[in-house]
N, C-alpha and C positions, 0 to 999 in steps of 0.2 A: 505496499501497501505505499502511496506517495506520502510526502509530508501534508500537501494541501488536502488529500483524501482524507487522512488522519483529523486533521483537524476540523472537516465538516463532518464526522462522524460523531468527535467530541461533544461539537457541537448540539447534533443531532440529539446525542444519551442523555447530555443536560437538559434539552427541552423536554422529553422522555417522561422525566421524572414529575411532570407536571400533569400528564394524562392519567385518567383515572378511568376507570370500568363505566363504561353507561354513558360517555361522553359523543358530544357530537364536534366531529374537528372539522375544519377545514385546511386541506390539504396542498399547500402550495406547489410552484414547478421549480427548475432551476436542478443543478447538481446536486446543492447544499438540501436543498428540499427532498430529492430523489434520498438523497443519504437518512433522511428522517423517514422515507417511508419504509423503507430497508428495516431498519432498527425495530420501528413500529411494528412490521410482521412478525418478527419476532417474538416479539408482544403478543401477536393476536396466536399466533400457532400455540403457546403456552397458556390461552385460556384467557386473552382481556378480549373485552367485547367494547366495541366501539362502531363506529359505523364514521367514514369519511365522504365529502365535497372536493373531487378533485380540482383544480384551478384551470388544466388543462387537459387535451386529448393524451399527451406523452403521460401525465401524472397517473390520469385513470387505466392505461393500459398498464404500466406498472403497476399499479395498486391489485390489476386482475389478477396480472404474472404470481404476484406475491402472496394473493389471497388477504388482502386487506378490504371490507367489506365497503360497500358503497352505495350512497345515495345521492341525488341531487337537489339543488336548493329549490326547488321546487317544491317536492316532498319535505325536506327539512330544511326550513329557511329561516329559524333562527338554530344558531352554533354556539356552542360551549369556547370552542376555543379555535383561532386561524394560526398554524407555524407554516413558515415560508422563510426564503432566505430574502438577499436584499444586493444592490450592487453599490449602494454608498449608506451610511446612517452619522448623524450630524450627533451632536451633545442632546438637542430639543429632541431626540428619536425620530425625526423627520427620514424619510426615506429618496431614494429614487432605487426606483425597479423597474424592471421591463426587457432588461437585457436579453431575455428567452421569446419575448414578446407575448409574455400572458396577462400584461400588465390589467386591462379591465376585466377578467375572470378574477384575478387575485385579490382586488378592490373591490370587488362586489361582493366575494365573500369575505374579505377583513371585513367590511362594514358591518356584514351580518354577524359577526361572530361576537361574542361578549368579551373578549380578551385576543390579541396577535402577538404571540413569541414569535420574534424575529432570530433565526440561527445563522449566523457569520462566524469565517475567520475574521482576524482582529483587522487582518488589511483594509476592507470594507470600511473600518472606523473615520471618516472625516473631520475636520474643524467646519470647513465649509463647502455644501452640496454643488456639485458640476464638472468637477473634473473626469466622471463617470458621463457620457453624451444622456440628455433626457431624452428617451422614449415619447415620442406623444404619437398616438393612434388616431388616425383620421379616416375617414371617407373615403371610396376610390373619388367619386363625382366631383369634379371639379377640384381637382389636386394641386393644380399650378395655382390657384385662386386664393387656396387653403393657404398654402405653400407660404406666398406671399404677407397672408394678413397674418398668419403668424411669425413672419422675419417681421412686421411693422410693430407688433405688438411688444414682439421681445424689445425692439429699438428703443421704443418709447420708456422703459424699464433701463436703460443703462446697458443692455445684453449686445452681445455680438458673437458672431462665431459659425461656422457652418450646420445648415441644416442639409443633412443629405438621406433622400431615400433609401431606408433598407430593402438589402436583396439578398440573392441566394443563388452566387454566384450569378450569371446576365437576368436574373427574372427576379420582379419583384417579389420579397416576401409579405407572404399574406397569414394574419393571426388565426387562430379558431375561428373569430367571429366574420371570418372576411376580408378585413380588412387592412391598410398600408400602416406602415408605421415612418415616419419620419423621426429621424435621431440628432438632438442640438446637440451640437458642441459649444456651451458656451463657456465653459472653463472653470468658472465661478457664478453661482446664485443666492445674492448676500439677502434677496427678500421672495423666500421660496412662495409664501402665501401670496403676494401680489402678483409673482409669474402663473402660480395656477390661477388665481382668479382670469386672469388677462388671458391666458389662455383657452376657460370653458367657453368667453365670449367671443370666440371665434367660431363662426360657423362650420362645420366640418371637419374639425377633433371632437372625436369620441371619447377620448379620455385621456389623459399623459401621466407619468411614471413618478410625479410626485405625492408620496404617500403621508400623508400630512394628518398627526391627531390620530391614528391609527395603532401606532404598536405602542403595547403597552410596557414591553422590556424587549430587550435585546440579550441573547445570551452570543459572546464573542469567544473564541478560541485563540489560543494564542501556542507557543510552545509552554510559557510557565504556566499555563491551566485554563479556565474558564473563567470569565468575567462577566456580570450581568449589569445592567445597566436597565433602570427605572425609570418611565414615568411618573 
C-alpha cells in the first residue's frame, strides 16, 4: 500500500468510529471515500446494519461489489451522517469539492444529512481556498454565454484566472447528471461566500464546488497520526 493510500485508509477508519448500527449514511465519491466504503464493507460483513445513499454511479458500483446495502435519497430523504472526501479545506471547514465530478449529488446528500464528516490527508488543509481549481457544473445549453457570465461575475470580485472546460481525452466530461464542468483556476478565493452567491446568480450554473457550512468535522490523516477539526 502506498503512503497516500495508507493515509486515506487511516482517515476512513477514524471516520468509521462515528458509524452506528441503524444509521442512514451518505457515501461520498473519490478515492478517499472509496477507502471508506471498503472499510465500511468489512463491518457490514461482520454484522453492522446500515444503509447508504451513494453520491455517484461509481460509488454505487463499489457498494454493490462489496456488499454495502443501498437506498436512494427519494426512499430515504433524511440521513444521519454523510462521509465524503475533499479537494481543499480551510480553517472554517469550508471546502472545495468536485475534482471527481460528483459535486451536485455530493452537495445534495450533504445537505440532506444531519452531520457531514470529511476525510482527507493533511495535504488538503489550506489557509485560503482556491489553489485547487473550483469546479462549476453548468448546463450545456448556452455554454459560451454561461462561460462569459462566470468570467464577469468573478471579475467583479477581483478574481481572475483560467476557466477551462473539463474534458476526458478530446471529448467534454459529462457528470452523472449529464452536465458539463468548467474548472476555474482562481488561485485564491478570499471570500467564498461572495463567490458562491455570484455563481448561483448566473443562469446556466447548476452547482459549484464550494461547500459552505456543510462540514461539521474534518478528519485529517498524516504520518504523525489523526487530527480532527470541528466546526
